[in-house]
C-alpha positions in Angstrom: -154.3 151.7 58.8 -157.8 152.2 60.4 -157.9 149.2 62.7 -158.2 150.1 66.4 -156.2 147.1 67.3 -153.3 148.0 64.9 -153.2 151.6 66.3 -153.1 150.3 69.8 -150.2 148.0 68.9 -148.4 150.8 67.2 -148.9 153.0 70.2 -147.5 150.2 72.4 -144.4 150.0 70.1 -143.8 153.8 70.6 -144.3 153.6 74.4 -142.0 150.6 74.6 -139.2 152.3 72.6 -139.5 155.3 74.9 -139.4 153.2 78.0 -136.3 151.3 76.9 -134.5 154.4 75.7 -135.1 156.2 79.1 -134.0 153.1 81.0 -130.8 152.8 78.9 -130.0 156.5 79.3 -130.4 156.4 83.1 -128.1 153.5 83.6 -125.4 155.3 85.4 -123.3 152.1 85.8 -122.7 152.1 82.0 -120.1 154.4 80.3 -121.5 157.6 78.7 -120.5 156.3 75.2 -122.7 153.2 75.7 -125.6 155.3 77.2 -125.4 157.6 74.2 -126.3 154.7 71.9 -129.8 154.7 73.4 -130.9 157.4 70.9 -130.9 154.7 68.2 -134.4 154.0 69.6 -135.5 157.7 69.2 -138.5 157.6 66.9 -139.2 160.4 64.5 -140.9 160.6 61.1 -138.8 162.0 58.3 -141.3 161.9 55.4 -144.7 163.6 55.0 -146.4 161.3 52.6 -149.6 159.4 53.4 -148.3 155.9 52.7 -149.2 153.1 55.0 -145.6 153.0 56.2 -145.6 156.7 57.1 -149.0 156.4 58.8 -147.8 153.6 61.0 -144.5 155.3 61.8 -146.3 158.5 62.7 -148.6 156.6 65.1 -145.7 155.0 66.9 -143.7 158.3 66.9 -146.6 160.2 68.4 -146.9 157.7 71.3 -143.1 157.9 71.7 -143.2 161.7 72.0 -146.0 161.6 74.5 -144.1 159.1 76.7 -140.9 161.3 76.9 -142.6 164.7 76.9 -142.3 165.4 80.7 -139.1 163.3 81.2 -135.4 164.3 81.4 -134.2 162.5 78.3 -131.2 164.6 77.1 -127.8 163.1 78.1 -125.3 165.8 78.8 -121.5 165.3 78.3 -121.0 165.0 82.1 -123.6 162.2 82.3 -126.5 164.2 83.8 -130.0 164.0 82.4 -131.6 167.2 81.2 -135.1 168.2 79.9 -136.0 169.3 76.4 -134.1 172.4 75.3 -131.7 172.2 78.2 -128.7 170.9 76.3 -126.6 172.4 73.4 -124.9 170.4 70.6 -121.4 171.5 69.9 -119.1 170.4 67.0 -117.3 167.3 68.2 -113.8 168.8 67.4 -114.3 171.4 70.2 -114.2 168.8 73.0 -110.5 168.1 72.4 -109.8 171.9 72.5 -111.7 173.0 75.5 -113.5 170.9 78.1 -117.2 170.2 78.1 -117.6 172.5 81.2 -116.0 175.4 79.4 -117.8 175.2 76.0 -121.2 176.3 77.3 -119.6 179.3 79.1 -117.7 180.4 76.0 -120.3 179.9 73.3 -123.8 179.7 74.7 -125.5 182.7 76.2 -127.6 180.5 78.5 -124.6 178.4 79.5 -126.6 175.2 78.9 -124.7 171.9 79.3 -123.1 170.3 76.3 -124.9 167.4 74.8 -122.9 164.2 75.0 -120.2 164.1 72.4 -120.7 160.4 72.0 -124.1 160.7 70.4 -123.8 159.8 66.7 -124.3 162.5 64.1 -127.5 160.9 62.8 -129.0 160.8 66.3 -128.0 164.4 67.0 -129.6 165.4 63.8 -132.9 163.9 64.9 -132.8 165.9 68.1 -131.8 169.1 66.3 -134.5 168.8 63.5 -137.2 168.5 66.1 -136.1 171.5 68.0 -135.2 169.5 71.1 -131.6 170.5 71.1 -130.0 173.8 69.9 -127.0 173.4 67.7 -124.0 175.7 68.0 -122.6 175.9 64.4 -119.2 176.6 63.1 -120.2 180.1 62.1 -121.2 180.8 65.7 -117.8 179.6 66.9 -115.9 181.8 64.4 -118.0 184.8 65.5 -117.1 184.2 69.1 -113.4 183.9 68.2 -113.5 187.3 66.5 -115.3 189.0 69.5 -113.8 187.3 72.6 -110.4 186.7 74.1 -111.0 183.1 75.0 -108.6 181.1 77.3 -105.8 179.4 75.4 -106.1 175.6 75.2 -104.2 173.7 77.9 -102.0 171.9 75.5 -100.2 172.6 72.2 -102.2 169.7 70.6 -105.4 171.5 71.6 -104.1 174.7 70.0 -103.2 172.9 66.8 -106.7 171.3 66.7 -108.2 174.8 67.1 -106.2 176.0 64.1 -107.3 172.9 62.1 -110.9 173.6 63.0 -110.8 177.2 61.7 -108.5 176.7 58.7 -111.0 175.4 56.2 -113.1 178.6 56.6 -110.3 181.1 56.2 -109.7 180.8 52.4 -113.4 181.7 51.9 -113.0 185.0 53.6 -112.0 187.5 50.9 -111.2 190.4 53.3 -108.0 190.1 55.3 -109.7 192.1 58.1 -111.9 189.1 58.9 -108.9 186.8 59.2 -106.8 189.1 61.2 -109.6 189.4 63.9 -109.6 185.7 64.7 -108.3 185.5 68.2 -106.4 182.2 68.0 -102.8 183.1 69.0 -101.2 182.7 72.5 -99.2 185.7 73.7 -96.2 185.6 76.1 -97.3 185.8 79.7 -101.0 185.8 78.9 -103.6 183.2 79.5 -106.0 184.2 76.7 -105.8 184.1 72.9 -105.3 187.2 70.7 -105.7 188.0 67.0 -102.9 188.5 64.5 -103.5 192.2 64.6 -102.9 192.3 68.4 -99.6 190.4 68.6 -96.1 190.7 67.1 -93.8 187.8 66.4 -90.2 188.2 67.7 -87.4 186.9 65.5 -85.5 183.8 66.5 -82.7 186.0 67.9 -85.0 188.0 70.1 -85.8 185.3 72.6 -87.0 186.5 76.0 -83.8 185.4 77.8 -84.2 187.5 81.0 -87.0 188.5 83.3 -86.2 192.2 82.8 -86.6 191.8 79.0 -89.8 189.8 79.4 -91.2 192.5 81.7 -90.2 195.2 79.2 -91.9 193.4 76.4 -95.1 192.6 78.3 -95.4 196.2 79.3 -95.2 197.6 75.8 -96.7 195.1 73.4 -98.0 191.6 73.1 -95.5 189.1 71.7 -96.5 185.8 70.2 -95.6 183.0 72.5 -92.1 181.8 71.5 -93.0 178.1 71.8 
């Protein structure tokens, strides 16, 4: 615990872990999923007790932190390396709804790149707890869906995944006004999503069978996309 030799060795352990992690992350010849596993080497101290184990772990983690302080060590979803605070962690489900290039524009005021979706939940938690990465939570996503007309997902599967993402939260909202403001519905002839209070659903016998009818509809109200 007090041996200068032991402290030197522990510092070498921390520096070595940082060096290997950085080398792994920067290996552009490897798939992003493989590079994302480098954060298994990220050292941090969870406990705050004064046990011998925690003291040793803190010494190694301190050296680790010093070694990466001025380095670009955050792996974005497009494979680029960014510095501390320059990536945002999004819920993994969103990547199959909108692309990683769109998510920062829709949900982050600073439009910071998305952290790699392939980083495990436990490793992402390390980065978030230390304030290295800002996390966009589900409540933030729901707030944006209430206030913005976001582009509709490119596929019906993407739209279904969006509905599955928001569905668990809807029963907890006691006021119907909150639910009706969620902009999650595609409208005929429109490229963005609307709320239930902004669109009407035409009956099965009211299909938009002609251009003239479609033009009349779009000029007077928003109709839920028939598909």
